[in-house]
N, C-alpha and C positions, 0 to 999 in steps of 0.2 A: 789826268784822263780828260778828254773833251765830252763834252753833252751835244748831245742830237740833236739836232734842231725841231723846233717843234711848230708844226703850220696850225693857226689858228682858223679852223672853220667853222661856219653856221649852216645849218643842215634846216633846212625849212622840208615842212611835208603836209600833206592829207593823213589821211587814215592809214597808209603805208609806211610814215615814219616810226610806227610803233615797234618793227621789226628793228629796226635800226635804237632804237630807245630801248626795249628791253634787253639787246645782247650789249650795250654801252652799262645798261643802271645792276646786269649780272656781274660783269667783269669790266671795271672801267679803267681800273690798269692796264688792258690786253694792248691800247693802242697807244703808246706814249709817245710817238712822234704828232700825236695830234689832241689839240686843244678842242676840245669839242662843248658848241651849245647849239642847243634843237628847239627850235622855234617850230609845232604844229597847231593847226587847227581842222575844224571837219569845216565840212565842206566848202565854200569857196573862200572861206575865212579868212587867208592867205591875202586875197586881193582887197579885203576891207582894213588898208594899211594905206596909210600918206607917208610919203616922203620929204621931209624938208632939209634940204642940204645935205646930210648923209645921216641923219636921223629917223629912223622908220618909227610911227606912232599908228594902231590898231583904234580906226576910228568907227568899226561895226560891232555890233555888239556881240556876236560869234569871234569876232576878231580879238576884243578888249578880255572878252570870256577866256579864251585859249590862252593869251599870251601870259595872263596873271595864274594862273589855276595850272598850266602845264608847265610854264616856264620860270614863271615867279618874278616876271618884270612888266612895266609899263611902257617901255620906248625900248628900241636898239638901235646901238649908235652902230651903223654898217663899216665904217670908219675902221673899227674895230677887230676887222677878221682879214687875213689872207685870203679867201676865198671864199664863196659859197656853195653850197650843194641842196638841189632840190631832189626830194627824194618821191618820186612815184608819181603825185599829181597827174593821172589821165593818160600818161604817156607809156602804154599799156598796149599789147600785142593784137587784145579784141579790137583796137581800132582795125587791123588790117583783117583780123580772122571775118569780122564783119561785113567788112567790102567782098573781101574772095566769094562770098557765099552769091552776091548780085551779079560777079563781074570778076572775066578770065581772060587772060590773051593766050594766043597758041606759042605752044612750045611746052605750055604745063602740061607735068603727069597727066594730071586728071582731064586734059584736052584730048587725050590720043583720042579716046570715043567721042565722036561728036552728038551720041545722043542726047547728053543734055542739051544741047542746041535745038536740036529735034522738037524737043519736049517743051519749050519755051524755058529752061532753064538761065545759067547768068548770061549777062550781056558779053558779048565779043567785044573787049576795047584793045587798045594797044599795052603793050605793059609803060611804056612811057604815060598816057593818059591814067593809068592806076596809079603810078607814083603821086603823079601832080593830084590826084584828089586824094590822096594818103596824106600827104606834106599839107593839103589845105586843112584835114580834120586834124594834122596833128596842130598846127599852127593855134587853133581854136581852144585847143587842151587849155586847163585849167594852170601846168607846166609850163607851159611856151605862153602865156598870158604872166604869168607871177615872172617867167625870166625876163620878159622884156621891162616888167615892172624895174624890176633891181636894176638893167641895164641901163634904162634911162637915166635914175640917181649914179650909179657907178659904171659910169661906162669904160675904165681900165678893171676894175675887179676878174678874175678870174670866172668864171660860172662854169658848175659841172651839175648834169641832170643825170640820177640814176632811174635806169627802168623801173618799171611799174613790175610786181613780178607776175609771170603766168599763172593762168588758174593752175592749181591744185590737180595732182597727178588722178585723184577719185575722180574726176567727172568723165572718164572714159568707160566706168560700170553704171552710170547716173543716167537718168532720161531727159535733166534740165534742159530747158529751151535754152537758156542764156546760152548754154557752153556746146549746144548743138553744130556750130561754125566749128569748134573744134576737134568734134569727134568724125567731121564730115573730111577736113583735111588730113586727117591721118588715115582713113578708107583711101582717099583718093588719090593718094602720094604726093599731097604740094605742101606739106608738113614746113619740112626743111626750105623750100625756096620762099615760101612767106616768109619764114623767122628769119630767114639772112637780108630780104626786100625791108622788113618793119624795121631791124637793125640799120642799117645803109640809111633806108630816107629820115629816122629819127634824126642821124647822126648829122644827117647835112642838113635839116631843117635847123636844129640849135646851132650848127657854124653857120648858118644866116646872121645872127647876133653877134657872134665869137664866142659862142657855149663849145661846150664840149660833150657826147653824151655817154652815159658809164654804161654799156650793155647788161643783163643779167648775168651772175657769171657764172661758166656753163656747167660747172659742178652742179649746180642748185636744176639745173633742166633735165625733161624726160623727156626723149623722145618730140627734141627741138622746141615745143610747142607747148610744153604744160612743167609744173616745177614740181620736183621730187617729192614723196613723200616724207622724208628725212625736216624737209624744210617749212613746211608748211602746219602737221601737227604742235597742236597748243598754241596756237597763234593768239595773239593778244589782242584787245583796243587799244584803243590810242587814249589812255585815258592816265592821271597823275599819279595814280599808287600802281598801276604796270600790274593789277590784279585781276582785274577781268576779260574772261579770254572770250574770243571769239565763237560763235553758236557753231553747232558740230555741224551745221549745214553749210557753213562756210568754205567758199571755194577759190576766194581773192585776196586773203592776208596770210604772208607769211610770217614765220615764227624767229626766235630770237638767233637760232642757230643760222638762218636766210640773213639775217641782220649783220651778224657777225662775219660771215663770210664778206658780204657787200662793205663792211667800216676794212674788210682786209685789202679787199681794192683801191678801196680809196687809200691807206695806206699805203701801198703800194706808188699810187699817181703822184703823192706828196712826198716823195721819197726824195 
């Protein structure tokens, strides 16, 4: 009986790595085709690294602490993997949602009524300009900066970047300022258009360095721009013990069920 091939992947991430890590800790044998090493760091810790040849060294205080505490390592040989995955790291739909509040183009459902323009609402731009601006924003994110960092050292290594989860479904019943753009998108009818545009531009942006964007799994989405409740309840913080829950008010992080869905997605890619 033949043994199925195993793909060695290193999954890097910021706080959003916790969802994937929680899933792997809960059911470590659920993805036999993947041998996973997970390296997480808070804030911009992943960029506090130096790559000598194929060996990555954490050089910043945050990076050193994260590598040792979360992964139990001091250095990482990048040549020991078949592919890299970057989880979250600011490749977030929020980038497009916040732009949409300030700028739109003719043809959007919300632009059928020009009242917003008369009242000094969003600026009128071309869709091409909106896309170019979004691509500029995505290029400045932690995820893309780290992807370029990896690509410079490992020019032939496959690089995948998973979407940061959309905000929690619960934001539709809150008045939180930070998610006001999402509620407006839903009311004005532009949610699907902007969601599809974000996924498309994220893919094009990553393709510029020969990488592949992995969009948020459809099964986890609610009304295109939100993450459904079953995938956010009980989300954990990124920590060594995987026991610290996100605060009840958190709407940005997903849970282990979401993480398992993403790992299923990755396992399908590497078949």
